[in-house]
C-alpha positions as CSV (number, residue, x, y, z in Angstrom):
1,X,-78.7,-95.4,79.2
2,X,-75.2,-94.2,79.4
3,X,-74.7,-96.8,76.4
4,X,-77.3,-95.2,74.5
5,X,-75.9,-91.7,74.8
6,X,-72.4,-92.8,73.7
7,X,-73.9,-94.2,70.6
8,X,-75.5,-91.3,69.4
9,X,-72.5,-89.2,70.0
10,X,-70.5,-91.3,67.7
11,X,-72.8,-91.2,65.1
12,X,-73.2,-87.4,65.0
13,X,-69.5,-87.1,64.6
14,X,-69.2,-89.0,61.6
15,X,-71.8,-87.1,59.9
16,X,-69.6,-83.7,60.4
17,X,-66.6,-85.2,58.6
18,X,-67.7,-85.0,55.2
19,X,-68.2,-81.3,55.2
20,X,-64.9,-81.0,56.8
21,X,-63.3,-83.1,54.5
22,X,-64.9,-80.6,51.4
23,X,-63.8,-77.7,53.4
24,X,-60.4,-78.7,54.0
25,X,-59.8,-79.7,50.7
26,X,-61.2,-76.7,49.5
27,X,-59.1,-74.8,51.8
28,X,-55.8,-76.6,50.9
29,X,-56.6,-76.0,47.0
30,X,-56.9,-72.4,47.9
31,X,-53.7,-72.7,49.9
32,X,-51.8,-74.6,47.1
33,X,-53.0,-72.2,44.4
34,X,-52.2,-69.1,46.5
35,X,-48.8,-70.5,47.5
36,X,-48.0,-71.2,44.0
37,X,-49.1,-67.8,42.7
38,X,-47.0,-66.4,45.5
39,X,-44.1,-68.5,44.7
40,X,-44.6,-67.7,40.8
41,X,-44.8,-64.1,41.6
42,X,-41.7,-63.6,43.9
43,X,-39.5,-65.9,41.6
44,X,-40.6,-63.5,38.6
45,X,-39.4,-60.4,40.6
46,X,-36.5,-62.2,41.5
47,X,-35.8,-62.7,37.9
48,X,-36.6,-59.2,36.9
49,X,-34.3,-57.9,39.4
50,X,-31.6,-59.8,38.4
51,X,-32.3,-58.6,34.8
52,X,-32.2,-55.2,35.8
53,X,-29.0,-55.6,37.8
54,X,-27.5,-56.8,34.5
55,X,-28.8,-54.0,32.5
56,X,-28.0,-51.5,35.0
57,X,-24.9,-52.5,36.5
58,X,-22.8,-49.5,34.6
59,X,-19.9,-51.7,34.3
60,X,-18.3,-53.5,31.4
61,X,-19.2,-57.3,31.3
62,X,-16.4,-59.9,32.0
63,X,-14.5,-60.7,28.8
64,X,-14.5,-57.5,27.0
65,X,-11.4,-55.9,25.7
66,X,-10.8,-52.6,24.6
67,X,-7.4,-51.8,22.6
68,X,-5.9,-54.6,24.4
69,X,-7.0,-53.2,27.6
70,X,-9.3,-55.9,29.7
71,X,-12.1,-53.2,30.8
72,X,-14.2,-56.1,32.6
73,X,-15.9,-54.4,35.7
74,X,-14.9,-51.0,35.0
75,X,-16.9,-48.0,34.7
76,X,-17.1,-46.0,31.4
77,X,-15.0,-43.2,33.2
78,X,-12.7,-45.8,34.2
79,X,-12.2,-47.4,31.3
80,X,-11.8,-44.1,29.5
81,X,-8.9,-43.4,31.6
82,X,-7.4,-46.7,31.4
83,X,-7.2,-46.2,27.5
84,X,-5.2,-42.9,27.6
85,X,-2.1,-44.7,27.3
86,X,-3.3,-46.7,24.5
87,X,-4.4,-43.6,22.6
88,X,-1.0,-42.1,23.2
89,X,0.6,-45.2,22.0
90,X,-1.8,-45.1,18.8
91,X,-0.9,-41.8,18.2
92,X,2.9,-41.7,18.9
93,X,4.1,-41.4,15.5
94,X,1.9,-38.3,14.6
95,X,4.5,-35.4,13.9
96,X,7.1,-34.5,11.4
97,X,10.6,-33.4,11.4
98,X,11.3,-30.4,8.9
99,X,14.6,-30.2,7.4
100,X,15.4,-26.5,6.3
101,X,18.9,-25.5,5.3
102,X,20.5,-27.8,7.3
103,X,18.6,-27.1,10.3
104,X,15.8,-29.4,11.7
105,X,12.4,-28.3,13.4
106,X,9.8,-30.5,15.1
107,X,6.3,-30.4,14.1
108,X,4.6,-32.0,17.4
109,X,1.0,-33.0,18.5
110,X,0.5,-29.5,19.4
111,X,0.3,-28.5,15.7
112,X,-2.8,-31.1,15.1
113,X,-6.4,-31.7,16.4
114,X,-6.4,-35.4,17.2
115,X,-9.6,-37.1,18.2
116,X,-10.2,-40.9,19.1
117,X,-13.3,-43.1,18.4
118,X,-12.6,-44.2,22.2
119,X,-15.6,-42.8,23.6
120,X,-18.0,-44.5,20.8
121,X,-16.2,-47.8,21.1
122,X,-16.6,-47.8,25.0
123,X,-20.4,-46.6,24.5
124,X,-20.9,-49.7,22.2
125,X,-19.0,-52.2,24.2
126,X,-20.7,-51.1,27.4
127,X,-24.2,-51.7,25.5
128,X,-23.4,-55.3,25.2
129,X,-25.8,-57.8,26.9
130,X,-28.3,-54.8,28.0
131,X,-31.5,-55.8,26.3
132,X,-33.8,-59.1,26.3
133,X,-35.1,-61.3,28.8
134,X,-32.7,-62.9,31.8
135,X,-32.1,-65.9,30.0
136,X,-31.0,-64.2,26.8
137,X,-28.9,-61.8,29.0
138,X,-27.4,-64.7,30.8
139,X,-26.7,-66.6,27.7
140,X,-25.0,-63.7,26.1
141,X,-23.0,-63.1,29.3
142,X,-21.8,-66.6,29.3
143,X,-20.9,-66.1,25.7
144,X,-18.8,-63.2,26.4
145,X,-17.2,-64.6,29.1
146,X,-16.3,-67.4,27.3
147,X,-15.7,-66.2,23.9
148,X,-14.5,-62.6,24.6
149,X,-15.4,-59.6,22.9
150,X,-12.4,-57.4,21.4
151,X,-12.7,-54.0,20.1
152,X,-10.0,-51.3,18.6
153,X,-10.0,-47.7,18.8
154,X,-9.1,-45.2,15.8
155,X,-8.2,-41.8,15.4
156,X,-8.6,-38.8,13.3
157,X,-5.7,-36.1,13.1
158,X,-6.2,-32.6,11.5
159,X,-3.4,-29.9,11.2
160,X,-4.6,-26.8,13.3
161,X,-3.6,-23.2,13.3
162,X,-0.5,-24.0,15.6
163,X,1.0,-25.7,12.1
164,X,0.4,-22.4,10.1
165,X,2.2,-20.3,12.8
166,X,5.2,-22.6,13.3
167,X,5.9,-23.1,9.5
168,X,5.6,-19.1,9.2
169,X,7.9,-18.5,12.3
170,X,10.5,-20.8,10.7
171,X,10.3,-19.0,7.3
172,X,10.8,-15.7,9.3
173,X,14.0,-17.1,10.6
174,X,15.5,-18.7,7.5
175,X,14.0,-16.6,4.6
176,X,16.2,-14.0,3.0
177,X,14.0,-11.2,1.7
178,X,14.4,-9.4,-1.9
179,X,15.8,-6.0,-2.2
180,X,13.6,-3.6,-4.4
181,X,14.8,-1.5,-6.9
182,X,15.8,2.2,-5.9
183,X,16.7,5.3,-7.5
184,X,18.4,8.4,-6.3
185,X,18.8,11.8,-8.1
186,X,22.0,11.7,-10.3
187,X,24.6,14.1,-8.8
188,X,26.3,16.5,-11.1
189,X,30.0,17.6,-11.3
190,X,30.5,21.2,-10.0
191,X,31.0,24.3,-12.2
192,X,34.4,25.7,-11.7
193,X,32.8,28.9,-12.9
194,X,30.2,29.3,-10.7
195,X,30.3,26.6,-8.0
196,X,26.9,25.2,-8.8
197,X,26.1,21.9,-10.6
198,X,27.3,21.9,-14.0
199,X,23.9,21.7,-15.4
200,X,25.1,22.0,-19.4
201,X,24.3,19.7,-22.0
202,X,22.2,17.1,-20.6
203,X,20.3,16.0,-23.5
204,X,20.2,12.6,-24.9
205,X,23.5,11.5,-26.5
206,X,23.3,11.7,-30.3
207,X,24.7,8.2,-30.2
208,X,21.4,6.5,-29.1
209,X,23.3,4.9,-26.0
210,X,20.6,6.5,-23.9
211,X,16.9,6.7,-25.0
212,X,15.3,7.6,-21.6
213,X,16.0,10.7,-20.1
214,X,15.1,9.3,-16.6
215,X,18.3,7.4,-17.2
216,X,20.1,10.5,-17.2
217,X,18.6,12.2,-14.5
218,X,18.5,9.4,-12.0
219,X,20.6,6.5,-10.8
220,X,18.5,3.5,-11.0
221,X,19.4,0.1,-9.0
222,X,17.8,-2.7,-9.8
223,X,16.3,-4.9,-6.9
224,X,18.0,-8.4,-6.1
225,X,16.0,-11.6,-5.6
226,X,15.7,-13.3,-2.2
227,X,14.9,-16.9,-1.1
228,X,12.6,-18.3,1.1
229,X,10.3,-21.2,1.8
230,X,6.9,-21.2,0.1
231,X,4.9,-21.4,3.2
232,X,1.7,-22.1,1.7
233,X,3.0,-25.3,-0.3
234,X,4.9,-26.6,2.8
235,X,1.8,-26.4,5.0
236,X,-0.2,-28.0,2.1
237,X,2.7,-30.7,2.0
238,X,2.3,-31.5,5.9
239,X,-1.5,-31.6,5.5
240,X,-1.2,-34.1,2.6
241,X,1.2,-36.2,4.5
242,X,-0.9,-36.2,7.6
243,X,-4.3,-37.0,5.6
244,X,-2.0,-40.2,4.2
245,X,-0.7,-40.8,7.9
246,X,2.9,-40.5,6.3
247,X,4.6,-39.0,9.3
248,X,8.3,-38.5,9.5
249,X,10.8,-36.1,7.9
250,X,10.0,-33.6,5.4
251,X,12.5,-31.4,3.5
252,X,11.2,-27.9,2.7
253,X,13.0,-26.4,-0.4
254,X,13.8,-22.7,-1.0
255,X,12.4,-21.0,-3.9
256,X,13.5,-17.6,-5.3
257,X,11.6,-14.6,-4.4
258,X,11.5,-11.9,-7.0
259,X,11.5,-8.1,-5.7
260,X,8.2,-6.8,-5.6
261,X,9.6,-3.2,-7.2
262,X,11.8,-3.6,-10.4
263,X,13.4,-0.6,-12.4
264,X,10.6,-1.1,-14.9
265,X,7.7,-1.1,-12.0
266,X,9.6,2.3,-10.8
267,X,9.2,3.8,-14.1
268,X,5.8,3.2,-13.9
269,X,5.3,5.4,-11.2
270,X,7.9,8.1,-12.0
271,X,7.4,9.9,-15.3
272,X,8.3,13.0,-16.9
273,X,5.0,14.9,-16.5
274,X,6.4,17.6,-18.5
275,X,9.2,19.8,-20.0
276,X,9.7,23.2,-21.3
277,X,12.4,25.2,-23.0
278,X,13.2,28.8,-24.3
279,X,15.8,30.1,-26.5
280,X,18.3,32.7,-25.6
281,X,19.7,32.8,-29.0
282,X,18.6,36.2,-30.4
283,X,19.8,39.7,-29.5
284,X,21.0,40.7,-25.9
285,X,19.7,37.5,-24.6
286,X,22.8,36.0,-25.8
287,X,25.0,38.2,-24.0
288,X,27.9,36.5,-22.1
289,X,27.0,37.8,-18.6
290,X,23.4,37.1,-19.2
291,X,24.3,33.6,-20.1
292,X,26.5,33.2,-16.9
293,X,23.6,34.1,-14.9
294,X,21.4,31.4,-16.6
295,X,23.9,28.8,-16.1
296,X,24.4,29.8,-12.5
297,X,20.6,29.8,-11.8
298,X,19.9,26.4,-13.7
299,X,22.9,24.8,-11.6
300,X,21.4,26.0,-8.3
301,X,17.9,24.9,-9.1
302,X,19.0,21.4,-10.6
303,X,17.6,18.4,-8.7
304,X,15.5,20.0,-6.6
305,X,13.1,17.8,-4.9
306,X,9.8,18.6,-3.5
307,X,7.6,16.5,-1.1
308,X,3.9,16.7,-1.3
309,X,2.6,20.1,-0.1
310,X,5.9,21.5,-0.2
311,X,6.6,25.1,-2.0
312,X,9.1,25.9,-4.3
313,X,10.3,29.5,-4.3
314,X,12.9,30.8,-6.9
315,X,13.9,33.4,-4.8
316,X,14.8,31.2,-1.7
317,X,16.7,28.7,-3.8
318,X,18.6,31.4,-5.9
319,X,19.3,33.6,-3.2
320,X,19.9,37.5,-3.2
321,X,21.1,38.3,-6.9
322,X,24.0,40.6,-6.0
323,X,27.7,41.0,-7.5
324,X,29.1,39.9,-4.2
325,X,27.1,36.6,-4.3
326,X,28.8,36.0,-7.7
327,X,26.2,37.2,-10.2
328,X,27.2,39.4,-13.4
329,X,25.3,42.4,-14.5
330,X,23.2,42.0,-17.5
331,X,20.1,43.5,-18.9
332,X,17.0,43.7,-16.9
333,X,13.5,45.2,-17.8
334,X,12.9,48.5,-15.7
335,X,10.6,51.4,-15.6
336,X,7.4,49.5,-15.8
337,X,8.9,48.0,-19.2
338,X,9.8,51.3,-20.8
339,X,13.7,50.3,-20.5
340,X,16.3,48.0,-19.7
341,X,19.3,48.4,-17.4
342,X,22.3,46.0,-16.4
343,X,21.6,44.5,-12.9
344,X,23.3,41.5,-11.1
345,X,21.3,38.4,-12.1
346,X,19.9,39.7,-15.2
347,X,18.5,37.0,-17.1
348,X,17.3,34.8,-14.3
349,X,13.8,35.7,-15.1
350,X,14.0,33.3,-18.4
351,X,14.8,30.1,-16.2
352,X,11.8,30.9,-13.8
353,X,9.6,31.7,-17.0
354,X,10.7,28.5,-18.6
355,X,9.8,26.9,-15.2
356,X,6.5,28.4,-15.2
357,X,5.7,26.8,-18.3
358,X,7.0,23.3,-17.1
359,X,5.0,23.6,-13.9
360,X,1.7,24.7,-15.9
361,X,2.2,21.6,-18.0
362,X,2.7,19.4,-15.4
363,X,-0.6,20.6,-13.6
364,X,1.1,21.7,-10.6
365,X,-0.4,24.5,-8.4
366,X,0.9,28.2,-9.0
367,X,1.2,29.9,-5.7
368,X,2.5,33.2,-7.0
369,X,3.5,34.4,-10.4
370,X,3.8,37.9,-12.0
371,X,4.3,38.6,-15.5
372,X,6.9,41.2,-16.9
373,X,5.6,44.5,-17.5
374,X,7.2,44.3,-21.0
375,X,6.3,41.2,-23.6
376,X,9.2,39.1,-24.1
377,X,10.4,37.7,-27.4
378,X,11.4,34.3,-26.2
379,X,8.0,33.3,-25.0
380,X,4.5,33.5,-26.0
381,X,2.6,36.4,-24.4
382,X,1.1,35.9,-21.0
383,X,3.2,32.8,-20.2
384,X,6.3,34.6,-18.7
385,X,7.0,34.8,-15.0
386,X,9.3,37.6,-13.6
387,X,11.4,37.4,-10.0
388,X,13.2,40.3,-8.5
389,X,15.4,39.9,-5.4
390,X,13.6,40.9,-2.3
391,X,10.1,41.9,-3.9
392,X,8.8,39.5,-6.7
393,X,9.1,35.8,-6.6
394,X,7.5,32.7,-8.4
395,X,6.5,30.2,-6.2
396,X,4.4,26.9,-6.9
397,X,3.7,23.9,-5.0
398,X,3.7,20.2,-5.2
399,X,-0.3,19.1,-5.2
400,X,0.4,15.5,-5.9
401,X,0.7,12.7,-3.6
402,X,4.5,11.6,-4.5
403,X,7.9,13.7,-4.6
404,X,8.4,16.1,-7.5
405,X,11.7,16.2,-9.0
406,X,12.8,19.4,-10.8
407,X,15.7,19.5,-13.4
408,X,16.9,22.8,-15.1
409,X,19.8,22.9,-17.5
410,X,21.2,24.7,-20.4
411,X,22.1,23.4,-24.0
412,X,24.8,25.9,-24.7
413,X,24.9,24.8,-28.6
414,X,21.3,25.2,-29.2
415,X,21.5,28.0,-26.7
416,X,17.9,27.2,-24.8
417,X,17.2,26.7,-21.2
418,X,15.3,23.7,-20.4
419,X,13.2,22.8,-17.3
420,X,11.7,19.1,-16.7
421,X,9.5,18.0,-14.0
422,X,9.2,14.5,-12.9
423,X,6.6,12.7,-10.5
424,X,3.7,10.5,-10.4
425,X,1.8,9.9,-13.6
426,X,-1.5,12.0,-14.5
427,X,-4.9,10.7,-13.5
428,X,-6.5,8.4,-15.9
429,X,-8.6,11.6,-17.4
430,X,-5.6,13.0,-19.3
431,X,-2.0,12.5,-20.2
432,X,-0.7,15.7,-21.4
433,X,-1.3,19.5,-21.3
434,X,-0.7,22.1,-23.6
435,X,-0.5,25.8,-23.4
436,X,-2.3,28.3,-25.6
437,X,-1.5,32.0,-25.7
438,X,-4.3,34.2,-27.1
439,X,-4.0,38.0,-27.9
440,X,-7.4,39.7,-26.5
441,X,-6.4,43.5,-26.9
442,X,-3.9,45.7,-28.2
443,X,-3.2,48.8,-26.5
444,X,-2.0,51.7,-28.5
445,X,0.5,54.1,-27.1
446,X,-0.6,57.6,-26.2
447,X,1.0,60.9,-27.4
448,X,4.7,61.9,-27.1
449,X,5.4,62.7,-23.5
450,X,7.9,65.6,-23.1
451,X,9.9,65.9,-19.7
452,X,12.0,68.6,-18.9
453,X,15.7,67.8,-18.0
454,X,17.5,70.8,-16.3
455,X,20.9,69.8,-17.6
456,X,19.6,70.6,-21.0
457,X,20.0,74.0,-23.1
458,X,17.9,74.6,-26.2
459,X,18.3,73.1,-28.7
460,X,19.5,69.7,-27.0
461,X,17.5,66.8,-26.4
462,X,17.3,62.9,-25.5
463,X,14.9,60.1,-25.7
464,X,14.3,58.0,-23.0
465,X,12.3,55.3,-24.6
466,X,10.5,54.7,-28.0
467,X,6.7,54.3,-28.2
468,X,5.9,50.6,-27.2
469,X,2.5,49.2,-27.8
470,X,0.6,47.4,-25.0
471,X,-1.0,44.0,-25.3
472,X,-3.5,41.9,-23.0
473,X,-3.1,38.2,-23.5
474,X,-5.3,35.2,-22.1
475,X,-3.4,32.0,-21.3
476,X,-5.3,28.6,-21.4
477,X,-4.2,25.2,-20.2
478,X,-5.7,22.6,-22.5
479,X,-6.0,19.0,-21.2
480,X,-5.6,16.0,-23.7
481,X,-6.0,12.5,-23.8
482,X,-4.0,11.3,-26.7
483,X,-4.9,13.5,-29.5
484,X,-8.6,14.5,-27.6
485,X,-9.3,17.7,-25.8
486,X,-11.1,16.9,-22.5
487,X,-10.8,20.0,-21.1
488,X,-9.7,23.7,-21.2
489,X,-8.9,25.7,-18.4
490,X,-8.2,29.4,-18.1
491,X,-4.9,30.4,-16.7
492,X,-4.5,33.9,-16.4
493,X,-5.2,37.4,-18.0
494,X,-1.6,39.2,-18.6
495,X,-1.6,42.9,-19.4
496,X,1.8,44.2,-20.8
497,X,1.9,47.8,-20.6
498,X,1.8,50.6,-23.4
499,X,4.5,53.2,-23.3
500,X,4.1,56.7,-24.9
501,X,7.4,58.1,-26.5
502,X,9.1,59.8,-23.8
503,X,11.6,62.7,-24.6
504,X,13.6,65.0,-22.4
505,X,14.0,68.5,-23.5
506,X,15.3,72.0,-22.2
507,X,13.3,74.2,-19.8
508,X,10.9,76.5,-21.8
509,X,10.3,73.9,-24.6
510,X,7.1,74.7,-26.6
511,X,5.4,71.8,-27.7
512,X,5.5,71.3,-31.5
513,X,9.1,72.7,-31.7
514,X,11.4,70.7,-34.0
515,X,13.8,68.7,-32.6
516,X,16.7,68.6,-34.7
517,X,18.7,65.4,-35.1
518,X,22.1,66.7,-34.8
519,X,21.5,68.0,-31.4
520,X,20.1,64.6,-30.3
521,X,22.2,63.5,-27.1
522,X,20.3,60.1,-26.3
523,X,23.3,58.1,-26.3
524,X,25.2,60.1,-23.7
525,X,22.3,60.5,-21.5
526,X,21.5,56.8,-21.5
527,X,25.1,55.9,-21.2
528,X,25.0,58.4,-18.1
529,X,21.8,56.8,-16.7
530,X,23.2,53.5,-16.9
531,X,26.4,54.5,-15.2
532,X,24.4,56.2,-12.2
């Protein structure tokens, strides 16, 4: 029984072996396949990690040289720092030595904006062997290691504002500025007779040696040229040389600098705005004492300069007309124009009248003017200006933007008083002013007036003044451009008094009683009147 039992067990064990073999076989296959897959997966992961390590290393691969510097294993920032000296060496010659009038000046790197291609080159070099699979990357790394990769750097250079400042500062040191033309009022000799400027016979010479009155009134001094660096040309030369990389020595030449203001340009801004003259060649106007006063007055007024806004006062410039002050007695209008008498300074009103006409024609501002009470023969009606010590003045002001120059003088041969006014040109709207005098009314004298003179006894009498017809004039300024009238402006309405005949008679005289010529005492009493 035991033998049978044993035989059965062995038979059963042999039957399970086939299934086990199959199971084991399947298990082995599964294990082999799984292990292979795992191996393949792990290997792929390893290779990817290695590839990423190459791509993201952040340092230059072995064998890379930039500007002669081996940057292998360096980071981008480390490589950039390592190349600083190479950059400096590359641009060590950037700059110039300027030769100016025997002196040297250095144009260094601070005068240029310099940029390098270093960053772009390093970025390119760092990008080598950063794309592709591991085999490609490893092959490329091997090639780089064995054969190397060499890069150079370049630079650009552009002059900056410091160059302009340097050249301009050099010019300030070495340039010699030109001097502009100038002028001064011509000074006259002193008249020994009156102690004033000798303002006589100052017209243009007959020989034609001077044709411009300004050359007689002013001393002009021509400007002188300077010398200097043409800074714009110098800067452009340096820029051109920089663009061509032709650094080194540059010699800057001096050029002549002409004056900005010449005599010709001065005269464009200094013109005779107007002149006027009146004659003293008739009647008592030519009396020696009167001419003396005129000559003295013109000498005192000669070469007066008025700045913009300043006022010209005849009385201020002439001073008090007294014998003590050196004035002579000459005829002056009195009694409201009815008569004349000798007074110190008689005749100076002809100078103020002549000036009044020149001022009007110069378009200057009249501040105060008063006419004579009697019409004068040496000027048109309404165009006179009287003055009197302490009471009546003729004043006008400079209403322009430049100085006004006044010249008064006497032509002793032609017996004329002149007034010339110089200053800036007129505005473009006109170039001259003419004066017009128009009689608008005649004032007939009234009936003879008889006044009692207690010194007279019948039948003696004397005449103070003859009848004088009065007049009213309207003066007008006519503005012209060439020959064309562009405007007319009224100046003033002037009234000259009429005067009835005035006769002095004895007490008790009856109007209508004939006054006999043989009893006319006019000469005696007029002389007595002047003496007093």
